[in-house]
N, C-alpha and C positions, 0 to 999 in steps of 0.2 A: 610560512612554511620554509621559505629560503633561509630565514634567520636561524631556524632550528636545524637546518641541514637535512630536511626531510624530502626535498624535491626529487631525489634519486629513487624514492620509494613510491612515488605516485604514478598511477597509470593514466594515460590520456583519457579524459572523460568529457565528451562534448556537453555543453551546458544544457542543451535541449534533448539529450538522449533519454529514452523512456526508462523508467525503473521497472526492471523485470523481476522484481521480488514478489513472491506470493503474499507477503505481508500487506502489499498495496490493496489486494482484493479483500483482505480481512478488514483493513481500515474502511474500505467502501461499505462492507456489510455493517460494520459498527456505526458508521455515519447514518446509513439508512435506518437502522434500528432507533437511533437517537432522534432522528428527524420525525419519526412517527410518534414520539412521546407527546402527550398532551397533559399539561402544558409543557412547552419546550424549556429546557434548562436556560436560565437567564443569568446565573452567576457562575463564577469559576468553581465554587464549591458544588453547586448543583450539577454542573457539567462533569466534574470529577466523579461524583456519585453515579451519574448516569452511565459514564464509561465503564466503571467497575461493574455495575448491575447488568448492562447490556452485553458486555464482553463475556459474561458467564453464560449468556444465552446463545452464543455462537457454538454450534455443534461440531463435534469431531468430523462429522460427515461434510459439513461446509468447508472445513479446513482441507479435508482429503480431496474434495472436488476442486478446490483452488490449486492445490499442488499437482494434482493429476492433469490439470489443464495447461501446465507449463509448456509441454511440447507444442501445443497450439499457439501459445504466445510467441514462442521462438520462431515458429514457421511464419506467423503473421508478420513478425518483425523483419525476417529475412525477405519476405515478399515485398514489404514496404521499403526495403533498402535502408533500414534503420529509422524510417520516419514514423509518423503516427499510425497507430493500429486501433482496432476496436477494443482492445484491452486497455 
């Protein structure tokens, strides 16, 4: 980053800071769906197909629930002073 002269554009970001993006909840849902498959995907190709198939099963309601829960995530993070939360 220094060689490219980009350090002036970076914000401080602690290595252990939680990711407060709603996409993390979607990845969790997707992982749960894939783990319930029988048999489990065992190759990269099978995993790719499972991801495509299972991502189509995540409903807009699931996504809405995750994004509407963001204020709770933020409150929990503030109460934990930036530490680990239930989210």
